[in-house]
matplotlib code that plots the C-alpha trace (Angstrom):
import matplotlib.pyplot as plt

x = [56.9, 54.0, 51.8, 52.6, 51.6, 48.4, 47.6, 48.2, 46.1, 43.2, 43.2, 43.2, 40.3, 38.3, 39.0, 38.2, 34.9, 34.0, 34.7, 32.6, 29.8, 29.9, 29.5, 26.7, 24.8, 25.3, 24.1, 21.1, 20.1, 20.5, 18.2, 15.7, 15.3, 15.6, 18.9, 20.5, 18.7, 21.9, 23.0, 21.4, 22.0, 24.0, 25.4, 26.7, 28.3, 30.1, 31.4, 32.5, 34.3, 36.1, 37.3, 38.2, 41.8, 42.5, 40.8, 43.0, 46.1, 45.0, 44.7, 48.3, 49.8, 47.8, 48.5, 46.3, 44.7, 42.8, 39.2, 38.4, 35.4, 37.8, 39.9, 37.8, 38.5, 42.2, 42.1, 40.4, 43.1, 45.9, 44.3, 43.9, 47.7, 48.5, 46.2, 47.8, 51.3, 50.2, 48.7, 51.9, 53.9, 51.6, 52.0, 55.8, 55.9, 53.6, 56.0, 59.0, 57.5, 55.5, 51.8, 51.2, 52.6, 50.2, 47.0]
y = [46.7, 47.6, 48.6, 45.4, 43.2, 45.1, 45.0, 41.2, 40.6, 42.8, 41.1, 37.6, 38.6, 39.9, 36.8, 34.4, 36.1, 36.2, 32.4, 31.8, 34.0, 32.2, 28.8, 29.9, 31.8, 29.0, 26.3, 28.5, 29.0, 25.3, 24.4, 27.2, 26.8, 24.5, 23.5, 26.5, 29.0, 30.7, 31.3, 34.8, 35.9, 39.1, 38.7, 35.2, 36.6, 39.4, 36.9, 34.6, 37.4, 38.4, 34.9, 33.8, 35.0, 33.0, 29.9, 30.2, 30.5, 27.4, 25.6, 26.5, 25.2, 22.0, 18.7, 17.8, 14.9, 17.2, 17.7, 21.2, 21.3, 21.2, 24.2, 26.8, 24.7, 24.6, 28.4, 28.8, 26.7, 28.7, 32.0, 30.9, 30.2, 33.5, 35.3, 33.5, 34.4, 38.1, 38.1, 36.7, 39.3, 42.1, 40.8, 40.7, 44.3, 45.5, 43.9, 45.5, 49.0, 49.1, 48.9, 52.7, 52.7, 49.8, 51.7]
z = [33.9, 36.1, 33.1, 31.2, 34.2, 34.7, 31.0, 30.7, 33.8, 32.4, 29.0, 30.6, 32.9, 30.0, 27.9, 30.8, 31.6, 27.8, 27.6, 30.7, 29.4, 26.0, 27.6, 29.9, 27.3, 24.7, 27.2, 28.1, 24.5, 23.6, 26.5, 25.8, 22.0, 19.1, 17.6, 16.0, 18.2, 19.1, 15.6, 15.4, 18.9, 19.0, 22.5, 21.6, 18.5, 20.5, 23.0, 20.3, 18.5, 21.8, 22.4, 18.9, 19.0, 22.2, 20.8, 17.7, 19.8, 21.8, 18.5, 17.6, 20.9, 21.2, 19.4, 16.4, 18.1, 20.5, 19.1, 17.9, 20.2, 23.2, 22.1, 24.2, 27.3, 26.4, 25.9, 29.3, 31.0, 29.3, 30.1, 33.7, 33.9, 32.3, 34.7, 37.7, 36.5, 36.1, 39.5, 41.1, 39.1, 40.4, 44.0, 43.5, 42.2, 45.0, 47.6, 45.8, 45.4, 48.5, 49.0, 48.7, 45.2, 44.1, 44.8]

ax = plt.figure().add_subplot(projection="3d")
ax.plot(x, y, z, "-o")
ax.set_aspect("equal")
plt.show()
């Protein structure tokens, strides 16, 4: 159980930071260059590849009337809830096992 909680928390953290990095880098590239300047950026492609599975899952769980452009925001919200649940699970396991076992 301990490994599962830690793995879910780690995956959620990586996905959340990838979504955040994608938004920041995309906004910076749009401000810096002409329209379409981010199409050939390798870092933006890597961040997009890391976040694509979570955005697809967000598309599955949302109603069809939500615009596709908002799916990364929905994915961010869902991942934040998953991360919070994993954090609370980790805290519960640490209380149950003792703080020395959690380190």
